[in-house]
C-alpha distance (Angstrom), angle and dihedral (degrees) to the residues before:
residue distance angle dihedral
X1 . . .
X2 3.79 . .
X3 3.78 120.5 .
X4 3.77 97.2 10.6
X5 3.87 136.2 49.0
X6 3.78 123.3 -86.0
X7 3.81 110.5 -106.7
X8 3.79 113.2 -86.1
X9 3.76 129.3 -177.2
X10 3.73 141.3 167.6
X11 3.83 116.3 -99.6
X12 3.81 112.2 -77.0
X13 3.71 136.8 174.8
X14 3.82 111.8 -92.8
X15 3.77 118.1 -148.4
X16 3.77 110.6 -160.5
X17 3.83 100.0 -170.3
X18 3.82 109.2 35.4
X19 3.79 118.5 -158.7
X20 3.81 94.3 -159.7
X21 3.78 134.7 50.4
X22 3.82 105.9 -80.8
X23 3.76 93.2 -127.3
X24 3.77 91.3 58.2
X25 3.77 97.6 53.1
X26 3.83 126.2 67.6
X27 3.87 94.9 -159.2
X28 3.80 89.0 53.4
X29 3.79 92.5 49.2
X30 3.78 87.2 52.5
X31 3.76 90.2 51.7
X32 3.82 90.3 56.9
X33 3.79 92.2 59.2
X34 3.79 92.7 44.9
X35 3.82 92.4 52.4
X36 3.79 93.3 48.0
X37 3.84 88.6 52.9
X38 3.80 94.8 45.0
X39 3.79 103.5 42.0
X40 3.76 108.9 -1.1
X41 3.87 96.2 -111.4
X42 3.79 141.6 62.6
X43 3.80 133.7 -159.2
X44 3.78 125.5 -162.0
X45 3.76 128.2 -179.4
X46 3.80 116.4 -152.1
X47 3.79 86.1 16.8
X48 3.81 92.1 142.4
X49 3.76 121.1 49.9
X50 3.89 110.9 -100.8
X51 3.79 93.1 -126.8
X52 3.79 91.6 53.2
X53 3.80 91.2 44.9
X54 3.81 91.0 55.0
X55 3.81 91.1 46.3
X56 3.76 91.9 51.7
X57 3.81 92.1 47.2
X58 3.85 90.3 50.9
X59 3.83 90.0 48.1
X60 3.78 91.5 52.4
X61 3.80 92.1 46.8
X62 3.76 89.3 51.8
X63 3.78 91.1 52.3
X64 3.79 90.6 48.4
X65 3.84 91.0 51.2
X66 3.77 89.9 51.5
X67 3.83 90.6 51.1
X68 3.84 88.4 -119.8
X69 3.82 95.6 137.3
X70 3.78 120.5 103.3
X71 3.78 129.4 -145.5
X72 3.81 107.2 -102.6
X73 3.80 121.0 -125.6
X74 3.77 141.5 -173.4
X75 3.79 129.0 -107.7
X76 3.79 131.7 24.3
X77 3.73 136.4 -94.8
X78 3.85 111.0 -25.1
X79 3.81 90.4 3.4
X80 3.83 94.0 57.0
X81 3.79 116.0 123.5
X82 3.78 139.9 161.1
X83 3.78 111.6 -115.8
X84 3.80 116.1 169.5
X85 3.81 90.5 175.9
X86 3.90 83.7 68.2
X87 3.78 103.2 34.2
X88 3.78 136.1 2.6
X89 3.76 105.4 -174.3
X90 3.81 127.4 122.0
X91 3.80 117.4 -138.3
X92 3.80 145.1 -167.6
X93 3.83 122.2 -167.0
X94 3.76 116.2 -123.7
X95 3.77 117.5 -116.8
X96 3.81 137.9 -172.3
X97 3.79 87.7 -128.3
X98 3.83 86.3 80.3
X99 3.85 117.7 70.1
X100 3.82 96.5 -147.6
X101 3.78 93.1 47.0
X102 3.78 90.2 47.8
X103 3.82 90.6 56.3
X104 3.81 89.0 59.9
X105 3.76 95.1 41.6
X106 3.85 89.3 52.7
X107 3.77 90.8 54.1
X108 3.79 93.2 46.2
X109 3.83 88.0 50.8
X110 3.78 88.5 56.4
X111 3.78 89.4 51.8
X112 3.81 90.1 49.2
X113 3.80 90.3 56.8
X114 3.76 91.9 48.3
X115 3.84 93.1 49.9
X116 3.77 90.9 49.4
X117 3.76 92.3 48.4
X118 3.77 95.7 48.1
X119 3.81 102.1 33.7
X120 3.83 104.9 26.2
X121 3.84 91.5 -130.8
X122 3.81 97.0 146.3
X123 3.82 93.1 -135.9
X124 3.76 108.9 -175.0
X125 3.81 106.8 -171.8
X126 3.79 145.2 -12.7
X127 3.81 123.6 -124.4
X128 3.78 124.1 -175.7
X129 3.80 144.9 168.0
X130 3.73 138.2 -164.0
X131 3.79 113.0 -109.7
X132 3.79 123.8 -155.6
X133 3.79 117.6 -171.8
X134 3.84 114.3 -166.2
X135 3.85 114.1 -144.7
X136 3.76 110.8 -70.6
X137 3.83 96.7 18.8
X138 3.78 123.3 122.3
X139 3.78 146.1 169.8
X140 3.85 115.9 -122.4
X141 3.81 121.8 -130.8
X142 3.81 110.9 -69.3
X143 3.77 145.2 141.9
X144 3.83 121.8 -111.3
X145 3.82 91.3 -141.3
X146 3.74 135.0 15.4
X147 3.78 119.1 -126.0
X148 3.74 112.5 -92.5
X149 3.82 93.9 22.5
X150 3.83 89.6 100.8
X151 3.77 90.0 -160.2
X152 3.77 117.3 106.1
X153 3.78 107.5 30.2
X154 3.86 107.6 166.8
X155 3.81 122.3 26.3
X156 3.78 122.1 -150.6
X157 3.78 129.9 -163.6
X158 3.82 124.1 -174.3
X159 3.78 122.5 -173.1
X160 3.82 127.4 -142.8
X161 3.85 101.9 -179.0
X162 3.80 117.0 124.9
X163 3.82 120.5 -151.0
X164 3.81 95.1 5.1
X165 3.80 109.7 -177.5
X166 3.82 131.6 -152.3
X167 3.83 90.4 -109.4
X168 3.79 94.8 51.5
X169 3.79 94.0 83.2
X170 3.83 120.0 -165.0
X171 3.77 94.9 126.4
X172 3.78 123.2 167.2
X173 3.81 109.0 -126.7
X174 3.78 119.4 -157.5
X175 3.82 117.4 -160.6
X176 3.74 135.7 -160.6
X177 3.81 111.3 -96.0
X178 3.79 99.4 -105.9
X179 3.80 106.0 18.2
X180 3.77 144.0 46.6
X181 3.78 92.8 -103.9
X182 3.83 111.1 129.4
X183 3.75 115.2 -128.5
X184 3.83 94.4 -176.7
X185 3.79 142.5 -9.5
X186 3.77 108.9 -153.2
X187 3.82 125.9 -167.0
X188 3.86 114.4 -139.3
X189 3.80 99.0 -118.1
X190 3.83 122.5 165.1
X191 3.79 115.9 -86.7
X192 3.80 95.2 13.3
X193 3.78 118.8 130.8
X194 3.79 129.0 -164.6
X195 3.82 123.5 -166.1
X196 3.83 122.2 -173.8
X197 3.81 140.5 161.6
X198 3.78 107.5 -87.7
X199 3.79 98.6 -150.6
X200 3.81 96.3 44.4
X201 3.81 112.0 41.5
X202 3.82 122.0 64.2
X203 3.79 112.9 -154.4
X204 3.79 145.2 170.9
X205 3.77 141.4 -162.5
X206 3.80 113.9 -126.9
X207 3.82 121.9 -142.6
X208 3.79 115.2 -83.4
X209 3.83 127.8 -146.2
X210 3.80 93.9 -139.6
X211 3.82 139.0 26.9
X212 3.83 109.2 -56.0
X213 3.81 120.4 -154.5
X214 3.81 126.3 -171.4
X215 3.79 146.2 135.2
X216 3.82 121.0 -116.6
X217 3.83 118.1 -162.8
X218 3.73 143.7 165.2
X219 3.76 137.7 -150.0
X220 3.82 107.3 -139.7
X221 3.72 140.7 -165.1
X222 3.82 119.2 -125.2
X223 3.83 106.0 -90.7
X224 3.79 93.9 179.1
X225 3.78 120.5 155.1
X226 3.78 123.0 -162.5
X227 3.82 89.2 -8.4
X228 3.81 91.1 -55.9
X229 3.81 112.1 126.6
X230 3.77 113.9 -128.8
X231 3.77 105.9 -112.1
X232 3.76 117.7 -110.6
X233 3.82 93.0 -114.3
């Protein structure tokens, strides 16, 4: 990565199929850091507690029923634009004003502290939004952060879809940094979490055959200027 060291960590035992929620198990937290160092991404099934996963899904469905989701765009600030040819999801930013969302944000804060302690990344905050993809919608290949921007460092995706089948589509595809080689194709199954290096791994969301619910988030550096904290979006 530009402007800060690539994650490094002492050898640790990596567990590929965790039995417990990742945020409740120290060995699994260690495995996250090791995977980010070794391959730039980590996948954990049952990474989020099932009760919390269901509560988040219900919260997102309530927001959708209230027409409280916004069309997602690309770019930031003055460069922001809507571009359905690139992405077709609807989003709602998570806030601590909501009790269910706060439960997840608290857990992701615990993970931030662990990543900083183990990998010396200097992550400053976590921002996230719900993402609803209507059937047939997608998000073309992209990077979450450009090299040298030193903004989004580690991306996180959490899935909320119950009973997701092989024919339902909607996979997240992670690519090698400078080629079209697929590193992973990940189905959006409930409770599953994916973490990957924002500047290094291009990725896309393939079209789904049914409603697709998830949370997209990013661990960021402090991009403050003149003691004014860079806003989360």
